[in-house]
C-alpha positions in Angstrom: 14.7 5.3 24.6 13.8 6.3 21.1 10.6 7.8 19.7 9.5 4.4 18.5 10.0 2.7 21.8 8.1 5.5 23.5 5.2 5.0 21.1 5.1 1.3 21.6 5.1 1.9 25.4 2.0 4.0 25.1 0.3 1.6 22.8 1.2 -1.4 25.1 -0.6 0.5 27.8 -3.8 0.7 25.8 -3.4 4.1 24.1 -4.1 4.9 20.5 -1.2 7.0 19.1 -0.7 9.3 16.1 2.8 10.0 14.8 4.7 10.7 11.7 7.3 7.9 10.9 10.3 8.7 8.7 11.7 6.6 6.0 10.8 5.1 2.6 10.7 1.4 3.4 6.9 1.3 3.4 6.1 3.4 0.2 3.5 3.6 -1.1 1.5 2.4 1.7 3.1 4.9 4.1 5.3 7.7 2.9 7.8 9.5 5.0 6.3 11.9 7.6 2.6 10.8 6.8 0.3 10.8 9.8 -0.3 7.3 11.0 -2.7 6.0 13.8 -1.7 3.1 15.7 -3.9 1.1 18.1 -3.3 -1.8 20.5 -3.7 -5.1 18.7 -4.8 -8.6 19.6 -1.8 -10.5 18.0 -3.9 -13.5 17.5 -6.0 -11.7 14.9 -3.4 -10.2 12.7 -3.0 -11.4 9.2 -0.4 -11.2 6.4 -0.6 -7.7 4.9 -1.4 -6.0 8.2 0.9 -3.1 9.2 2.0 -3.5 12.8 4.3 -1.9 15.4 6.6 -4.6 16.5 10.1 -5.2 18.0 12.2 -7.5 16.0 15.9 -8.3 17.1 15.9 -5.3 19.4 14.7 -2.6 16.8 11.1 -1.2 16.7 9.5 -1.3 13.3 6.2 -0.1 11.7 6.2 -2.7 9.0 4.1 -5.4 7.2 3.2 -8.8 8.5 4.6 -11.1 5.8 4.2 -14.5 7.3 2.4 -16.1 10.3 3.6 -19.1 12.4 0.4 -19.8 14.4 2.0 -22.9 16.1 4.8 -20.9 17.6 2.7 -17.7 18.1 5.0 -15.5 16.0 5.0 -13.3 12.8 7.6 -12.4 10.3 7.8 -8.6 9.7 9.0 -7.1 6.4 9.1 -3.7 4.7 7.0 -3.0 1.7 10.0 -3.7 -0.7 10.2 -7.4 0.1 13.0 -7.2 2.7 12.3 -9.3 5.8 13.2 -7.7 9.1 12.8 -11.0 10.9 10.5 -13.1 13.1 9.0 -11.9 16.4 6.7 -13.3 19.0 3.2 -12.2 19.6 4.3 -10.5 22.8 6.4 -8.2 20.8 3.7 -7.0 18.6 2.3 -3.9 20.2 -0.1 -2.2 17.8 -1.7 -2.2 14.4 -1.9 0.7 11.8 -5.5 1.7 11.7 -5.3 4.7 9.5 -2.8 6.7 7.3 -3.5 10.4 6.9 -6.9 9.7 8.3 -7.9 7.2 5.8 -8.9 3.9 7.6 -6.8 0.7 6.7 -9.4 -2.0 5.6 -10.2 -4.9 7.7 -8.3 -3.8 10.8 -11.1 -2.6 13.2 -11.8 -6.1 14.4 -8.1 -6.6 15.3 -7.8 -3.7 17.8 -7.5 -4.9 21.3 -9.9 -3.6 24.0 -8.4 -0.8 26.0 -6.7 -1.9 29.3 -8.9 -1.0 32.2 -7.5 1.7 34.4 -7.3 0.9 38.1 
């Protein structure tokens, strides 16, 4: 299991996680190695332009939501350079980026899923 898979597992269990992703596909929204904070998300509340942690075709991405298909409960994920990674179901959208380098992302607070109760 890779780093992104491990992070997704923690977020799926209800944790809010900070990490430093690598790569240039999300510049200038997220630069390589910037600290991002990802929280569990209610997929029904996400919108085009949100940055989500999602599995698409077997790979984990921290990318933009570029399109919604509400009838089929799925989203299209793309990088910030216009390249689509593909469509994925709401069940494979684990988290939403709530902050980059401590700066809150606008409009995402209402999209965070309540933590899973511990038993």
